[in-house]
N, C-alpha and C positions, 0 to 999 in steps of 0.2 A: 927742154922746158917741160915740166910735169904739170899734171892737172892740179896738184896741190898749190901751185903758184898762181892760180887763177883768182882774180879779184871778183868777188860776188857783191853785187849792188842791188838792193831792194829799194826801188823808188816809190815812196808812198806819198799820199797827199799831205800828211802831217810830218812824218820824219823820213829820213834816209838812213838805211842800215847798210853797212859795208864791212867787209872782212874777207879773209881767205876761205876757200871752200872747205878746207880741212879743219876749220875752227868750229867749236861747238856753239859759240855765241858770236855775234857781230863785234868787231873791234871798235866800231864807231856807230853811235846812234845820235844823229844830229838833226836839227830842224831843216826840213826841205823847203826853205824859203829865205828871203832876204827881208830886212826891215830898215826903214829910214825914220829918223827922229827929226821932226820939224824940217824935213827936206834938206837937211844939212849933213848929219852923220849917217853913214850906211854900215849895216852889220850883215854879215853873211854866215849862214849856217850856225856853227857852234859859237860864233861871236855873240849871237843873240842871248844865249844862256848865261853869258858872263855879265850881263847888265842886270843889276838887282831890281831896278824899277823900270818895267817895260810899258808903263802907261803912256799913251800918246804915240805908240809905234804904228807906223803904216806898213803892213805886211804885203809882200808880193810873193805869191806861190807859183811855182812852175807847173803844178798839177791843178787843173780845174775840172771838177766833176769826174775825177778819176782818170783823166787823160792828160798826158804831158803835152801842153800846148805852148808853153813859153820856154823854148830851148835856150834863149839867151840867159834867162835867170838860172836854168839848170846848169848851164855851162859855168856860171860863176860859182855855183855850189860845188861842182865837180872839180873845178880848178882849186878851190880851197881844200878839197879832199886829196888831190894828187900833188899839190905843192909840197916840196921837201920841207922837212922839219926845220932845217937850218935857215930856211927862207920865211919861216913863220907859219907854214901850213901844217896839215895833219900828217903828211908823208906816208900814205898808205902803200906807195910803190917804191919806197926808198931802198929796200933790200932785194928788189927783183929787177933784172936787166930789161925786161919787156913788159908791156902793158897788155895783158890778156884779161878781158872783162866779160863777165856774164851778168846780164841785167834782167830784171823782171819787167813785165808789161801787163796791161789788162787782158783778161781772157778773150775778149773780142776787140781786136785792134782796128784802128783806122789806117788804111794804107798810106795816106798823105802824111799823117803824123809819124808813122813808122819810118818813112823815107827821110823825113826831117831829122829824126833822132839818129839814124844811121849816118847821115851827113855830118851832124854835130860831133858824134863820137870819133869819126875817122879824120875829119878835117880840122876841127877845133881842138879836140882833146888829144889827137895824135895817138890813138890806141893802135896796137899791132894786130889784134884780133878781137872781134866783138860778136857776142851772141846774145840774143834776147828771146825770152819765152815767158808765158804766164807763170806766175808764182805757184798756181795750183799744180802744174806739171812737175815742178821741182819738189813740191810736197809729196805728190804721189810717188815719185821716184825714190825719195828718201824713205818712204814707208815700205816700198817693195824690196829695197836692197840694204836698208839700215840695220842696226843691231837688233831691233825688235823682230824683223823678218828673219834674220839669221838665227835667232834663238828659237824660232818656231819652224824650223826647216822640215819637221816631220809632217806638218799640216800643209796642204797645198795653198799657195798664195792666190788670192782672187784675181781674176783677169780684169775685172772692172771695179773701179773705186769711185765713190762719190766724195768730192772734195768741196767743202764750203769755205769760201774766202770772203771774210767780212773786213772791209777796209774803212778808210776815212770817208769816202763818198758814197759807196754802195757795197752790196754784197752779192756774190755769185754762188750758185750751186752748179758745179761742173762735173759731169761723169767723164772719167778718163779710162782708157784702155792701157794697161801696163805691159811693157815688153817682157821678154824672157829675162828673169832675174839673173841668169848666168852670164848674160852678155856684159861686156865691159867696154870702157871707152878710155884707153890709155893715151891716146894722142899720137903724134908723129913728130918727126924732126922739125917740122914747120910750126909746131905748137899743138895744143890740145884740139881735138876735133869734137865739137859739141853736137849734141842732138841725136847721136846714133842710138842711144838707149833711152831717150826721153819718152815718156808716155804720150799718147795722142788723145786730145780732147774730142768728145763727140759734139760737134758744133751745134747741130740742130736741137740738142737736148739741154743746152746751157740756159739757165734761168737767172735773171737779174732782178734784184729788189733795190730800190733807191733808198736804202736805209743803211747808215754807217755811223762811224764814230762822230762825225761832224753834226749829224742830226741829233744824236743823243746829247752831245755837248751843248747844243743850242737849246734843247729842251730843259736841261739842267740849269742853264743860264737864265731862262725865262722863269722857271719855278722860283729860283732864288730872288730874282728881281721883283716879282710880284708879291712875294711873301716877306722878304727881309730887306735886302739891300739892292740898289740899282747896279746891276752887273752888265748892263747892255754894252758898255764899252770896255769890258774887262775880259775879253776872250782869252788872252794869254793866261790870266789868273785862273779861269775855269779849267782850261786845258792842263794847267799845271797841277791840278788837284790829283790826277792820276800819276803824275811824275814824282810826287813827293811821298808816295806810298809804295809798298812792296809790289802790290799787284794792281793792275789797271781796273780790275773788276770792282774795286772799292768805290770807284766813281759811280758805277752803275748801282751799287748798293745804296749810295746816297740818293741817286735819282729815284730808285724804287721806294725808299723810305719817304721821300717828299711826296711821291705820287700817292702812296697809301695813306699818308697822313692827311692829304688833301681830301681824299675820298671819305675818310673817317670824320673829318671836320664838317663835311657837307651832309652827312647822315643826321637825321633828327634824333634827338635824345629820347631814350626810353622812359625817362621820368616825366 
């Protein structure tokens, strides 16, 4: 079993990204939630996107305030991801004999929630090997050993990197110490050995700000509701504004435009 066969899963408050570690982009980007319509029909993960009119949906997310607290809901989503294609699932593990999973977690984890996640992955999902670490450490590792670092081998690599992780619920600024770029982690006969070359976060220097995509989405929703249309019950439509464009930053451009136009409208006229 090689490292290239490892399934990488980024568990976010809004979406779940999954794919092989040797892929440049995730193979699947699906909603990390379930939805029920009038308490009768239930949709899981990618099934939600197939419904054209999502008005009246009741969403249940596995991640609350940035932490995975509903493992039963997360297990439903992962079952959808691991289920073979011939059974109607996404089949991310169809062409690999074993389930080796690397998953992201918040920079500052809660031990009780971490133990519950480990129990779910081994007992419910039946994975063979499981490793979890903050996404900022994976990002620092990719920066230290990736193509950009290889192209600038003449210049010394920094020992400490500052990684800013802005997610759905909050944002973190995490300083990390990177290991020797020449070290490698090829694995063994029992499977890949994770974490030998992973950077180390400086725990006491981590700073958190409770501002993320959810807050900005709610601000945009309130601006539209007060100025034009009532969007208080249309969270899915507001969140879909960034999905229907090439870059998610367009949503923030809309928000900034509305914010600036509100300020300009409040200023007295010079005439």
